[in-house]
FILUM-805789 format. One record per residue: residue number from 0; x, y, z of N, C-alpha, C in turn. Coordinates in Angstrom, 3 decimals. Atoms other than C-alpha are relative to their C-alpha. Layout:
NUM, X, Y, Z, X, Y, Z, X, Y, Z
...
END
This chain:
0, -1.706, 0.733, 0.349, -1.626, 25.197, 0.292, -0.327, -1.137, -0.861
1, 0.767, 1.434, 1.141, -1.666, 22.881, -2.955, 1.072, -0.831, 0.903
2, -0.173, 0.979, -0.157, -0.869, 20.266, -0.292, -0.534, -1.122, 1.118
3, 1.833, 1.504, -0.841, -2.941, 17.185, 1.172, -0.278, 0.455, 1.193
4, 0.686, 0.155, -1.037, -5.061, 17.076, 3.570, -0.474, -1.170, 0.141
5, 0.849, 1.058, 0.455, -6.164, 13.725, 2.830, 0.907, -1.158, -0.066
6, -0.981, 1.185, 0.175, -3.969, 10.386, 3.324, -0.447, -0.974, 0.756
7, 0.139, 1.423, -0.222, -4.480, 7.157, 3.292, 1.431, -0.823, 0.146
8, -1.329, 0.598, 0.379, -1.729, 5.453, 5.121, 0.326, -1.235, 0.125
9, -0.755, 1.778, 0.977, -1.901, 1.656, 4.074, -0.805, -0.637, 1.805
10, -0.821, 0.956, 0.265, -2.127, -1.323, 5.495, 0.389, -0.197, -1.561
11, -0.205, 0.937, 1.464, -0.307, -2.681, 2.257, -0.957, -0.578, -0.161
12, 0.351, 0.884, 0.047, -2.026, -4.844, 0.512, -1.967, -0.367, 0.470
13, 1.603, -0.256, -0.798, -5.598, -3.629, 2.260, -1.564, 1.218, -0.608
14, 0.833, -0.505, 1.658, -7.511, -2.792, -1.239, 0.187, 2.247, 0.447
15, -0.514, -0.540, -0.065, -5.392, 0.432, -0.406, 0.072, 1.663, -1.955
16, -0.887, -0.233, 0.967, -4.536, 0.898, -4.494, -1.619, 1.058, -0.429
17, 1.332, -0.137, -0.178, -8.932, 0.777, -4.870, -0.710, 1.649, 0.217
18, 0.982, -1.014, -0.523, -10.300, 3.101, -2.334, 0.868, 1.686, -0.899
19, -0.395, -0.522, 0.063, -7.745, 5.706, -3.572, 0.438, 0.456, -1.433
20, 0.408, 0.247, 1.518, -8.530, 4.935, -7.829, -2.234, 0.225, 0.542
21, 1.486, -0.744, 0.054, -12.252, 5.533, -6.345, -0.307, 1.330, 0.751
22, 0.003, -1.705, -0.983, -12.081, 8.721, -3.795, 0.240, 1.416, -1.422
23, -0.558, -0.890, 1.370, -10.315, 10.171, -7.463, -1.548, -0.187, -0.766
24, 1.790, -0.570, 0.555, -14.222, 10.036, -9.122, -0.378, 0.740, 0.660
25, 0.966, -1.079, -0.670, -15.489, 12.265, -6.780, 0.703, 1.168, -0.002
26, 0.242, -1.175, 0.542, -16.096, 15.711, -7.708, 1.175, 1.467, 0.770
27, -0.587, -0.477, -1.138, -14.574, 17.337, -4.368, 1.236, -0.789, 0.335
28, -1.378, 0.208, -0.442, -11.532, 15.500, -4.334, 0.903, -0.789, -0.882
29, -0.258, 0.216, 0.218, -8.170, 14.876, -5.528, 1.159, -0.549, 0.251
30, -1.020, 0.863, -0.441, -5.584, 11.646, -5.493, 1.028, 0.373, -0.969
31, -1.582, -0.093, 0.737, -2.229, 12.095, -6.571, 0.536, -1.115, -1.013
32, -0.703, 1.254, 0.819, -0.221, 10.231, -9.179, 1.312, 0.599, -0.199
33, 0.542, 1.163, -0.425, 1.885, 9.083, -8.339, -0.291, -0.246, 1.052
34, 0.782, 0.571, -1.209, -0.114, 6.838, -5.521, 0.931, 0.594, 1.626
35, -0.655, 0.036, -1.010, 2.532, 6.342, -3.164, 1.429, 1.484, 0.412
36, -1.128, -1.107, -0.481, 4.856, 9.842, -2.797, 0.832, -0.535, 0.962
37, -0.913, 0.088, -2.085, 5.960, 8.735, 1.351, 1.541, 1.115, -0.720
38, -0.600, -1.114, -0.496, 7.096, 11.924, 1.510, 0.432, 0.650, 1.117
39, -0.046, -0.164, -1.965, 6.611, 12.116, 5.197, 1.296, -1.062, 0.358
40, -1.235, 0.803, -0.461, 9.324, 9.376, 5.282, 0.664, -0.885, -0.022
41, -1.193, 0.991, -0.121, 11.683, 8.528, 3.499, 1.518, 0.449, 0.472
42, -1.686, 0.234, -0.351, 14.809, 10.534, 4.009, -0.140, -0.954, 1.640
43, -0.058, 0.912, -1.807, 13.819, 8.783, 7.731, 1.146, -1.640, -0.486
44, -0.519, 1.900, 0.085, 13.938, 5.219, 6.757, 1.257, -0.417, -1.441
45, -0.795, 0.937, 0.933, 16.678, 5.074, 3.717, -0.357, 1.111, -1.433
46, 0.828, -0.159, 0.510, 16.028, 7.426, 0.472, 0.500, -1.086, -1.708
47, 0.015, 1.110, 0.780, 16.778, 3.998, -1.640, -0.991, -0.826, 0.091
48, 1.312, 1.424, -0.626, 13.710, 1.972, 0.166, -0.618, 0.430, -1.082
49, 1.823, 0.466, 0.954, 10.639, 3.393, -2.362, 0.505, 0.184, -1.008
50, -0.875, -0.213, 1.697, 11.187, 3.114, -5.929, -1.724, 1.535, -0.375
51, 0.930, -0.981, 0.745, 9.411, 6.509, -7.231, -0.395, 1.193, 0.987
52, -0.314, -1.169, -0.919, 10.205, 8.388, -3.924, 0.200, 1.049, -0.040
53, -0.195, -1.367, -0.013, 9.648, 11.806, -3.193, 0.655, 0.795, 1.825
54, -1.018, -0.386, -1.391, 12.177, 13.542, -1.392, 0.178, 1.665, 0.361
55, -0.654, -1.172, -0.387, 12.278, 16.830, -1.566, -1.679, 0.756, 0.175
56, 1.216, -1.598, 0.137, 8.941, 19.673, -0.890, -0.312, 0.684, -0.975
57, -0.024, -1.436, 1.261, 8.836, 21.673, -3.624, -0.728, -1.886, -1.050
58, 0.087, 1.536, -0.109, 8.632, 17.673, -5.360, -1.698, -0.289, 0.088
59, 0.870, -0.640, -0.689, 5.989, 17.828, -2.984, -1.333, 0.252, -0.908
60, 0.536, -1.148, 0.004, 4.383, 20.057, -3.710, -0.934, 0.004, -1.740
61, 0.740, -0.181, 0.691, 3.641, 19.546, -7.310, -0.307, -0.982, -1.159
62, 0.907, 0.320, 0.409, 1.971, 16.819, -7.004, -1.221, 0.413, -0.376
63, 2.009, -0.436, -0.448, -1.410, 18.600, -5.760, 0.088, 1.554, -1.461
64, 0.535, -1.028, 0.362, -0.331, 21.849, -8.208, -1.050, -0.029, -0.636
65, 1.496, -0.416, 0.439, -3.753, 23.879, -9.455, -0.848, -0.667, 0.537
66, 1.391, 0.620, -0.862, -5.459, 21.550, -6.769, -0.598, 0.981, 0.681
67, 0.665, -1.101, -1.314, -6.068, 24.303, -4.077, -1.214, -0.166, 0.273
68, 1.646, -0.212, 0.725, -9.537, 24.945, -5.286, -0.909, -1.547, 0.570
69, 1.471, 0.729, 0.182, -10.783, 21.113, -4.668, 0.334, -0.308, 1.598
70, -0.437, 0.020, -2.068, -11.371, 20.345, -0.625, 0.388, -0.521, 0.628
71, -0.950, 0.823, -0.103, -9.782, 17.228, -0.962, 1.640, 0.080, -0.837
72, -1.165, -0.333, 0.914, -6.047, 17.248, -1.863, 0.214, -1.960, 0.167
73, -0.021, 1.264, -1.257, -5.174, 13.151, -0.851, 1.354, -0.359, -0.656
74, -1.099, 1.439, -0.035, -2.110, 10.861, -0.920, -0.052, -1.648, 0.088
75, -0.543, 1.348, -0.657, -1.761, 6.923, 0.042, 0.856, -0.805, -0.401
76, -1.849, 1.370, -0.647, 2.120, 5.886, 0.933, -0.758, -0.596, 0.984
77, 0.395, 0.556, -0.885, 0.830, 2.879, 2.738, 1.092, -0.593, 0.930
78, -0.582, 0.309, -1.258, 3.840, 2.262, 4.591, -0.198, 1.363, 0.772
79, 0.505, -0.938, -1.413, 3.073, 5.724, 6.892, -0.371, -0.818, 1.041
80, 0.044, 0.390, -1.741, 1.332, 3.677, 9.522, 1.059, -1.106, 0.255
81, -0.776, 0.798, 0.140, 4.114, 1.253, 9.330, 0.829, 0.629, 0.708
82, -0.421, -0.429, -0.830, 5.728, 3.826, 10.616, -0.028, 1.601, 0.981
83, 0.746, -0.618, -0.678, 3.898, 5.474, 12.836, 0.522, 2.291, 0.832
84, -0.812, -1.297, -0.985, 6.478, 8.302, 14.836, 0.031, 0.953, -0.864
85, 0.297, 0.122, 0.419, 7.819, 9.044, 12.152, -0.626, 1.263, -0.806
86, 1.490, -0.573, 1.163, 4.614, 9.955, 9.712, -0.482, 1.107, 0.998
87, 0.671, -0.457, -0.316, 3.571, 11.961, 12.749, 0.344, 1.194, 0.219
88, -1.027, -0.984, 0.010, 6.123, 13.909, 12.882, -0.005, 1.093, -0.510
89, 0.128, -0.012, 1.383, 5.805, 14.858, 9.265, -0.757, 1.098, 0.292
90, 0.932, -0.702, 0.795, 2.645, 16.015, 8.899, -0.065, 1.139, 1.153
91, -0.098, -1.711, -0.670, 2.979, 18.697, 11.670, 0.727, 0.851, -0.259
92, -0.732, -0.998, 0.287, 5.571, 19.736, 10.707, 0.015, 0.630, -2.500
93, 0.233, 0.422, 0.849, 4.656, 19.792, 7.109, -1.691, 0.651, -0.611
94, 1.061, -0.372, 0.870, 0.851, 19.248, 6.267, -0.941, 1.174, 1.302
95, 1.585, -1.049, -0.761, -2.032, 20.298, 9.420, -0.049, -1.350, 0.746
96, 0.614, 1.266, -1.189, -2.711, 18.092, 12.622, -1.855, 0.234, -0.559
97, 0.949, 0.523, 0.787, -6.148, 18.372, 10.802, -0.879, -0.616, -0.241
98, -0.117, 0.863, 0.774, -5.570, 15.914, 8.326, -1.085, -0.491, 0.213
99, 0.953, 1.636, 0.155, -8.388, 13.372, 7.317, 1.324, -1.428, -0.370
100, -1.014, 1.572, -0.335, -5.754, 9.565, 8.089, -1.523, -1.227, -0.523
101, 0.899, 1.095, 0.694, -7.937, 6.604, 6.348, 1.538, -0.891, 0.507
102, -0.588, 1.513, -0.198, -6.669, 3.280, 7.549, -0.562, -0.859, -0.326
103, -0.011, 1.047, 0.309, -6.919, -0.033, 5.988, 0.242, -1.420, 0.929
104, -0.265, 1.274, -0.453, -7.001, -3.162, 7.807, 0.262, -1.522, -0.467
105, 0.621, 1.150, 0.459, -6.996, -6.662, 6.416, 1.048, -0.549, 1.024
106, -0.925, 0.738, -0.580, -6.261, -9.792, 7.887, 1.472, -0.612, -0.131
107, -1.157, -0.834, 0.630, -2.738, -9.623, 9.049, 1.094, -1.837, -0.506
108, -0.550, 0.930, 1.313, -1.846, -13.291, 7.213, 0.259, -0.152, -0.397
109, 0.828, -0.722, 1.221, -3.853, -12.583, 4.552, 1.388, 0.694, -0.739
110, -1.101, -1.509, 0.105, -1.562, -9.517, 4.843, 1.178, 0.054, -0.900
111, -0.976, 0.322, 0.708, 1.605, -11.098, 4.380, 0.479, -1.398, -0.831
112, -0.169, 0.599, 1.216, 1.431, -13.313, 2.013, -0.784, 0.550, -0.820
113, -0.189, -1.184, 1.403, -0.281, -11.150, -0.093, 0.996, 0.996, -0.229
114, -0.663, -1.547, 0.357, 2.194, -8.623, 0.481, 1.810, -0.463, -0.373
115, -0.878, 0.662, 1.016, 5.014, -11.157, -0.486, 0.227, -0.489, -1.467
116, 0.214, 0.718, 1.292, 3.882, -12.827, -3.425, -0.124, 2.369, -0.263
117, 0.046, -1.129, 1.192, 3.480, -8.577, -4.438, 1.284, 0.106, -0.387
118, -1.809, -0.407, 0.153, 7.162, -7.761, -3.584, 0.752, -1.153, -0.642
119, -0.294, -0.033, 0.664, 8.058, -10.317, -5.133, -0.443, -0.918, -1.891
120, 0.550, -0.111, 0.982, 6.368, -10.351, -8.448, 0.607, 1.969, -0.521
121, -0.652, -1.149, 0.500, 7.604, -6.578, -8.558, 1.535, 0.931, 0.381
122, -1.038, -0.611, -0.646, 10.717, -6.774, -6.566, 1.192, -0.834, -1.008
123, -0.842, 1.020, 0.493, 13.961, -8.205, -7.942, 0.622, -0.775, 0.977
124, -0.270, 0.137, -1.319, 15.565, -8.552, -4.559, -0.537, -0.772, 0.450
125, 0.807, 1.345, -0.110, 12.682, -11.265, -3.855, 0.457, -0.997, -0.973
126, -0.024, 1.118, 0.748, 13.702, -14.891, -4.596, -0.175, -0.572, 0.739
127, -0.228, 0.760, -1.063, 13.703, -16.188, -1.099, -1.656, -0.654, 0.048
128, 0.991, 0.010, -0.875, 10.626, -18.176, 0.346, -0.742, 0.132, -0.095
129, 0.307, -0.589, -0.944, 7.847, -17.549, 1.868, 0.473, -0.289, 1.394
130, -0.121, 0.248, -1.611, 8.490, -19.398, 4.863, 2.002, 0.869, 0.143
131, -1.587, -1.329, -0.257, 12.597, -17.792, 4.391, -0.453, 1.347, 0.405
132, -0.798, -2.001, 0.049, 11.814, -13.999, 3.774, -1.027, 0.122, 1.237
133, 0.129, 0.316, -1.630, 9.675, -14.594, 7.179, 0.916, 0.242, 0.649
134, -1.007, 0.470, -1.087, 12.566, -15.767, 8.794, 0.959, 1.465, -0.216
135, -0.968, -0.808, -0.454, 14.954, -13.400, 7.851, -0.557, 1.766, -0.652
136, 0.582, -1.197, 0.044, 12.638, -10.350, 6.919, 0.492, 1.613, 0.819
137, -0.615, -1.449, -1.050, 14.375, -7.828, 9.657, 0.717, -0.295, 0.077
138, -1.896, -0.280, 0.092, 17.446, -8.547, 9.692, 0.933, 0.404, -1.374
139, -0.182, 0.036, 1.161, 17.399, -8.751, 5.729, -0.069, 1.954, -0.502
140, 0.187, -0.867, 0.214, 15.950, -5.575, 5.793, 0.333, 1.844, 0.923
141, -1.275, -0.993, -1.097, 18.049, -3.214, 8.735, 1.558, -0.016, -0.763
142, -1.905, 0.467, 0.220, 21.478, -4.529, 6.929, -0.212, -0.456, -1.612
143, -0.138, -1.226, 0.791, 19.952, -3.370, 3.220, -0.231, 0.623, 0.021
144, 0.811, -1.368, -0.153, 19.892, 0.189, 2.413, -0.654, 0.015, -1.380
145, 0.922, -0.776, 0.778, 17.719, -0.025, -0.809, -0.751, -1.025, 0.528
146, 1.152, 1.180, -0.048, 15.394, -3.118, 0.565, -1.009, 0.675, 0.374
147, 1.676, -0.647, 0.116, 11.872, -2.076, 0.204, -0.250, -0.632, 1.359
148, 0.661, 0.104, -1.683, 10.227, -1.875, 3.497, -1.625, -0.494, 0.242
149, 0.825, 0.644, 0.561, 7.111, -3.831, 2.048, 0.246, -1.076, 0.241
150, -0.575, 1.818, -0.179, 9.333, -6.818, 2.415, -0.383, -0.093, 1.632
151, 0.126, 0.392, -1.569, 8.654, -6.334, 6.521, -1.169, -0.914, -0.047
152, 2.048, 0.928, -0.394, 5.351, -9.059, 5.933, 0.013, -0.150, 1.170
153, 0.358, 0.219, -1.614, 5.971, -9.853, 10.274, -0.343, 1.477, 0.654
154, 0.323, -1.090, -0.818, 6.242, -6.327, 11.429, -1.202, 0.538, -0.675
155, 1.697, -1.140, 0.510, 3.578, -4.205, 8.710, -1.011, -1.031, 0.394
156, 0.945, 0.744, -0.972, 0.910, -7.094, 10.615, -0.300, 0.351, 1.117
157, -0.203, -0.236, -1.699, 1.836, -6.427, 13.810, -0.770, 1.931, -0.045
158, 0.607, -1.433, -0.420, -1.566, -3.224, 14.092, 0.138, 0.662, 0.769
159, 0.913, -1.210, -0.928, -2.195, -2.095, 16.879, 0.694, 0.989, 0.479
160, -1.217, -0.784, -0.484, 0.612, -0.418, 18.336, 0.128, 0.647, -1.333
161, 0.336, -0.782, 1.181, 0.720, 1.070, 14.554, -0.675, 1.441, 0.436
162, 0.839, -0.647, -0.204, -2.789, 2.343, 15.233, -0.607, 1.591, 1.354
163, 0.056, -1.060, -1.453, -2.822, 3.690, 18.664, 0.807, 1.485, -0.320
164, -0.858, -0.855, 0.203, -0.013, 5.614, 17.964, -0.140, 1.630, -0.743
165, 0.086, -1.003, 0.493, -1.514, 7.167, 15.318, -1.712, 0.566, 0.495
166, 1.912, -0.276, -1.293, -5.392, 7.527, 16.776, 0.584, 0.906, 1.327
167, 0.128, -1.328, -1.998, -3.525, 9.434, 20.287, 0.543, 1.331, -0.497
168, -0.338, -0.787, 0.858, -1.635, 11.798, 17.248, -0.677, 0.519, -0.723
169, 0.605, -0.582, 0.889, -4.535, 12.853, 15.400, -1.658, -0.235, 0.121
170, 1.327, 0.303, -0.349, -8.624, 13.146, 16.050, -1.000, -0.410, -2.020
171, 1.428, 0.847, 1.554, -10.043, 12.141, 11.933, 0.254, -1.194, -0.606
172, 0.192, 1.379, 0.492, -9.572, 9.328, 11.895, -0.559, -0.989, -0.468
173, 0.959, 0.275, -0.231, -11.445, 7.103, 10.330, 0.261, -1.809, -0.451
174, -0.530, 0.800, -0.381, -10.587, 3.270, 10.386, -1.419, -1.042, -1.221
175, 1.030, 0.974, 0.744, -11.949, 0.418, 7.803, 1.178, -1.616, -0.103
176, -0.705, 1.024, -0.337, -11.676, -3.089, 7.746, -0.280, -0.810, -1.133
177, 0.132, 0.734, 1.767, -11.224, -5.001, 4.355, -0.692, -0.457, -0.209
178, 1.252, 1.079, 0.236, -13.553, -7.705, 4.754, -0.982, 1.047, -0.138
179, 0.672, -0.238, -0.227, -16.020, -4.843, 5.481, -0.082, 0.574, -1.664
180, -0.079, -0.907, 1.585, -14.983, -3.001, 2.465, -0.382, -1.556, -1.614
181, -0.379, 0.697, 1.135, -14.542, -6.048, 0.144, -1.792, -0.585, -0.567
182, 1.402, 0.979, -0.281, -18.248, -7.691, 1.271, -1.085, 1.180, -0.376
183, -0.011, -1.397, -0.385, -19.759, -4.362, 2.077, -0.053, 1.950, -1.213
184, -1.520, -1.132, 1.075, -18.107, -1.871, -1.076, -1.624, 1.033, 0.362
185, 1.181, -1.445, 0.898, -21.595, 0.713, -1.366, -0.377, 0.427, 1.853
186, 0.173, -0.674, -1.759, -21.925, 0.969, 3.143, 0.886, 0.592, 0.047
187, -1.355, -0.257, -0.288, -18.317, 1.295, 3.533, 0.322, 1.610, -0.402
188, 0.254, -1.223, 1.130, -18.447, 4.156, 0.666, -0.056, 0.479, 0.678
189, 0.408, -0.768, -0.750, -20.442, 5.785, 2.339, -0.043, 0.570, 1.435
190, -0.800, -1.060, -0.969, -19.192, 6.119, 5.686, 1.286, 0.506, -0.634
191, -0.372, -0.789, 1.043, -16.166, 7.252, 3.808, -0.185, 1.447, -0.664
192, 0.897, -1.212, 0.536, -17.885, 9.991, 2.205, -0.430, 0.826, 1.552
193, 0.643, -1.209, -0.742, -19.713, 11.165, 5.439, 1.409, 0.340, 0.707
194, -1.456, -0.202, -1.048, -16.202, 10.643, 7.302, 1.142, 1.917, -0.486
195, -1.015, -1.163, 0.728, -14.585, 13.694, 4.785, -1.769, 1.042, 0.107
196, 0.268, -1.617, -0.254, -18.203, 15.796, 4.813, -0.895, 0.320, -1.673
197, 0.433, -0.630, 2.298, -19.232, 15.586, 0.614, -0.921, -1.342, 0.191
198, 1.510, 0.685, 0.102, -22.154, 13.920, -0.773, 0.023, -1.312, -0.581
199, -0.164, 1.205, 0.972, -22.202, 10.348, -1.989, -0.505, -0.014, -1.446
200, -0.512, -0.737, 1.868, -21.109, 9.864, -5.201, -0.372, -1.517, -0.383
201, -0.089, 1.895, 0.675, -21.752, 6.035, -7.678, 1.412, 0.188, -0.148
202, -1.613, 0.903, 0.080, -18.179, 4.159, -7.814, -0.065, -0.137, -1.004
203, -0.026, 0.912, 1.819, -17.644, 2.967, -11.441, 1.151, -1.009, 1.046
204, -0.819, 0.504, 0.136, -16.099, -0.171, -10.198, 0.340, -0.861, -1.344
205, 0.271, 1.576, 1.623, -15.803, -2.339, -13.639, 2.361, 0.100, 0.039
206, -1.079, 0.530, 0.251, -11.539, -1.221, -13.425, 0.780, -0.459, 1.261
207, -0.724, 0.764, -1.390, -9.551, -3.287, -11.235, 1.478, 0.656, -0.218
208, -1.222, -0.912, -1.031, -6.551, -2.111, -9.153, 1.139, -1.445, 0.331
209, -0.219, 0.419, -0.348, -3.389, -3.675, -8.516, -0.548, -2.187, 0.129
210, 0.958, 1.812, -0.058, -4.800, -7.819, -8.999, 0.922, -0.424, -0.123
211, -0.771, 1.261, -0.189, -2.673, -10.168, -7.839, -0.738, -0.925, -0.217
212, 0.024, 2.217, 0.050, -2.517, -14.555, -7.207, 0.464, 0.159, -1.164
213, -1.124, 0.597, 0.625, 0.303, -14.839, -9.954, 1.058, 0.496, 0.659
214, -1.616, -0.721, -0.549, 3.911, -14.907, -9.948, 0.382, -0.593, -1.603
215, -0.721, -0.043, 1.247, 6.412, -15.107, -12.853, 0.486, -1.777, 0.543
216, -0.606, 1.080, 0.481, 7.322, -18.232, -14.484, 1.074, -0.682, 0.265
217, -2.009, -0.006, -0.210, 11.053, -17.918, -14.287, 0.308, 0.644, 0.260
218, -0.871, -1.714, -0.141, 13.319, -15.406, -12.383, 0.736, 0.798, -1.194
219, -0.489, -0.026, 1.202, 14.764, -15.151, -15.875, -0.968, 0.948, -0.299
220, 0.878, -1.013, 1.022, 11.842, -13.709, -17.439, -0.112, 1.337, 0.849
221, 0.330, -0.251, -0.402, 10.851, -12.165, -14.088, 1.161, 1.374, -0.116
222, -1.393, -1.381, 0.698, 14.710, -9.782, -14.400, -0.034, 0.400, -1.360
223, -0.372, -0.963, 1.152, 14.144, -9.461, -17.978, -1.766, 0.622, -0.458
224, 1.159, -0.661, 0.242, 10.469, -7.564, -17.242, 1.004, 0.614, 0.907
225, -0.247, -0.870, -1.212, 11.592, -5.700, -13.987, 0.891, 0.541, -0.866
226, -0.890, -1.529, -0.641, 15.023, -4.324, -14.283, 0.263, 0.546, -1.493
227, -0.392, -1.000, 1.180, 16.346, -2.144, -17.053, 0.596, -0.234, -0.802
228, -1.006, 0.805, 0.553, 18.343, -3.506, -19.980, -0.407, 0.325, -0.718
229, 0.391, 0.002, 1.191, 18.937, -3.203, -23.481, -0.920, -0.361, -1.089
230, 2.050, 0.940, 0.377, 15.699, -4.925, -24.879, -0.736, 0.985, 0.060
231, 1.504, -1.752, -0.527, 13.891, -2.403, -22.970, 0.596, 1.303, -0.435
232, 0.034, -1.697, 0.325, 15.731, 0.764, -24.333, -0.365, 0.666, -1.877
233, -0.033, 0.618, 1.315, 16.220, -0.503, -27.958, -1.311, 0.390, -0.219
234, 1.330, 0.016, 1.070, 12.201, -1.276, -28.431, -0.297, 1.709, 0.965
235, 0.150, -0.812, 0.461, 11.660, 2.194, -27.001, 0.325, 0.792, -0.785
236, -1.021, -0.643, 0.617, 13.980, 3.681, -29.364, -1.264, -0.472, -1.089
237, 0.359, 0.886, 0.883, 11.580, 1.105, -31.949, -1.024, 0.852, -0.323
238, 1.884, 0.266, -0.711, 7.748, 1.886, -30.219, 0.971, 1.185, 0.507
239, 0.384, -1.374, -0.890, 7.988, 5.173, -29.783, -1.143, 0.157, 1.051
240, 1.683, -0.719, -0.306, 3.962, 5.194, -28.748, 0.265, -1.221, 1.062
241, 0.937, 0.960, -1.341, 3.457, 4.078, -24.735, -0.632, -1.503, -0.361
242, 1.191, 0.731, 0.076, 0.428, 2.234, -25.504, 0.307, -1.231, -0.824
243, -0.476, 0.869, 0.026, 2.151, 0.260, -27.709, 0.721, -1.504, 0.443
244, -0.967, 0.584, -0.364, 5.388, -0.778, -25.945, -1.169, -1.230, 1.417
245, 0.486, 2.009, -0.855, 2.962, -2.671, -23.173, -1.191, 0.043, -0.028
246, 0.844, 0.894, 0.847, 0.406, -4.047, -25.553, 1.161, -1.375, 0.067
247, -1.540, 0.845, 0.036, 3.848, -5.964, -25.536, 0.430, -0.425, 0.675
248, -0.310, 0.634, -1.270, 4.564, -5.988, -22.393, -1.250, -1.285, 0.772
249, 0.868, 1.042, -0.861, 1.244, -7.435, -21.009, -0.830, -0.858, -1.245
250, -0.328, 0.481, 0.312, 0.988, -9.798, -23.571, 0.796, -1.621, 0.480
251, -1.080, 0.966, -0.414, 4.391, -11.173, -22.859, -0.625, -0.766, 1.367
252, -0.289, 0.273, -0.967, 3.356, -11.444, -19.540, -1.750, -0.805, 0.647
253, 1.050, 0.651, -0.263, 0.171, -13.165, -19.881, 0.381, -1.346, 0.251
254, -0.494, 0.872, 0.366, 2.329, -15.613, -21.583, 1.149, -1.005, 0.971
255, -1.629, 0.832, -0.772, 5.287, -16.276, -18.590, -0.952, 0.195, 1.530
256, 0.702, 0.568, -1.418, 2.605, -16.595, -15.190, -0.694, -0.463, 0.897
257, 1.326, 1.275, -0.489, 0.679, -18.986, -13.340, -0.956, -0.026, 1.179
258, 0.717, -0.811, -1.154, -1.460, -18.655, -10.277, 0.594, -0.654, 1.156
259, -0.524, 0.279, -1.325, 0.053, -18.598, -6.959, -0.454, -0.945, 1.370
260, -0.151, 1.278, -1.541, 0.161, -21.563, -4.431, -0.646, 1.162, 1.043
261, 0.238, -0.442, -1.130, -2.224, -21.762, -1.561, 1.101, 0.588, 1.640
262, -0.179, -0.060, -1.102, -0.657, -21.024, 1.553, 0.628, -0.871, 1.246
263, 0.198, 1.017, -1.054, 1.022, -23.594, 3.456, -0.588, -0.207, 1.337
264, 1.555, -0.024, -1.799, -1.417, -24.445, 6.687, 1.088, 0.188, 1.288
265, -1.062, 0.586, -1.112, 1.861, -25.362, 8.930, 0.398, 1.992, 0.396
266, 0.324, -1.625, -0.030, 2.414, -21.382, 7.640, 0.093, 0.492, 0.871
267, 1.161, -0.920, -0.272, -0.434, -20.272, 8.604, -0.508, 0.087, 1.474
268, 0.583, 0.759, -1.352, -1.399, -22.145, 11.670, 1.236, 0.807, 0.687
269, -0.940, -0.504, -0.212, 2.325, -20.294, 12.318, -0.072, 1.742, 0.468
270, 0.326, -0.957, -0.675, 1.302, -17.203, 11.805, -0.508, 0.865, 0.863
271, 1.183, -0.834, -0.254, -1.824, -16.756, 13.117, 0.602, -0.166, 1.933
272, -0.715, -0.222, -1.463, 0.069, -17.622, 16.794, 0.909, 1.432, -0.430
273, -1.375, -1.159, -0.672, 2.564, -15.095, 16.062, -0.850, 1.496, -0.074
274, 0.951, -1.314, 0.130, -0.402, -12.439, 15.687, -1.137, -0.133, 1.414
275, 1.289, -0.107, -0.904, -2.784, -13.482, 18.277, 0.121, 1.174, 0.649
276, 0.107, -1.709, -1.421, -1.836, -10.973, 21.025, -0.289, 1.137, -0.712
277, 0.483, -1.312, 0.683, -1.983, -8.528, 18.247, -1.028, 0.970, 0.226
278, 1.213, 0.000, 0.674, -4.625, -8.877, 17.033, -1.677, 0.275, 1.092
279, 0.985, 0.375, -1.472, -6.477, -9.770, 20.947, 0.337, 1.217, 0.040
280, -0.589, -1.202, -0.317, -4.623, -6.504, 21.601, -1.347, 1.958, -0.906
281, 0.955, -1.588, 0.903, -6.760, -4.035, 18.573, -1.098, -0.522, 0.420
282, 1.546, 0.396, -0.443, -9.792, -5.925, 19.500, -0.669, 0.794, 0.688
283, 0.194, -1.089, -0.988, -9.878, -3.979, 22.651, 0.202, 1.575, 0.004
284, -0.445, -1.287, -0.032, -8.391, -0.967, 21.188, -1.383, 1.103, -1.016
285, 1.032, -0.264, 0.980, -11.035, -1.227, 18.331, -1.409, 0.204, 0.458
286, 1.317, 0.811, -0.049, -14.035, -2.558, 20.104, -0.720, -0.612, -0.814
287, -0.106, 1.410, 1.245, -14.390, -5.155, 17.496, 0.278, -0.576, -0.037
288, -1.393, 1.637, -0.246, -13.620, -8.632, 17.942, 0.306, -0.988, -1.400
289, -1.147, 1.065, 1.395, -11.045, -9.506, 15.304, 0.452, -1.306, -0.213
290, -0.928, 1.790, -0.384, -9.816, -13.111, 16.768, -0.732, -0.600, -1.255
291, 0.092, 0.431, 0.987, -11.427, -13.847, 13.323, 0.601, -0.822, -0.554
292, -1.236, 0.925, 1.179, -8.885, -13.895, 11.714, 0.961, -0.422, 0.934
293, -1.091, 1.120, -0.236, -6.606, -15.645, 14.097, -0.793, -1.961, -0.152
294, 1.268, 1.391, -0.198, -9.571, -18.573, 14.760, 1.326, -1.294, -0.936
END
């Protein structure tokens, strides 16, 4: 079947985009584009929540069309991890219980702030301060039908239950800690290759993926760049070459962004307290001490 047998399920902002692209360099692996179809959860969580989300099975199959000869066909929908019950149900319905699953976890405090900055960069609906967004995240998500689940900044970092439920449902799970991936890349990639049962290959890491650390200087420019508008429509007509339009966009962006400020120390301390119990339980589950995340 031309359906995935490899899933990178999250967590968001934990290195999943780079791993998706690096695995795509392996001759035995095909990783789909777009990276995050979220087919397995889209209908249940709300059809308007995921940009470019795939809603029907035929469109999902088309992402892997012609790749049935590959040993692995993969996708990397990072919200699967935060909706484990839905994900499990639909893996069993559409895929196979033998699917290979990769989970990547990052310090939940860092992940929350990075996730907020990402949504703030690319989603026109996010205009709150980090502290206000934390306070309102769940209420806003559950009361706004088109609010992205990526805005659930606190919930997405509560890894213990997410990992436990998936681990109890499937046997072929490989877990990567972002710190290891960042500081011992070759070693971690070899572990992934071993998990997949494929020969190790040299990965070209020159390309950068989802580079963060920046924000828009003004909401006006963000709106101009993110929203559909007559100017963009006119540019598509006047400049039919996509590469030329991309160059203009990149130059406009460079002149209208600034470096992200560091997280407020008080907010950081509060988040460490919020995640303390969950990290302690996760450490026991994984038989690895991750308490340095909350020290």
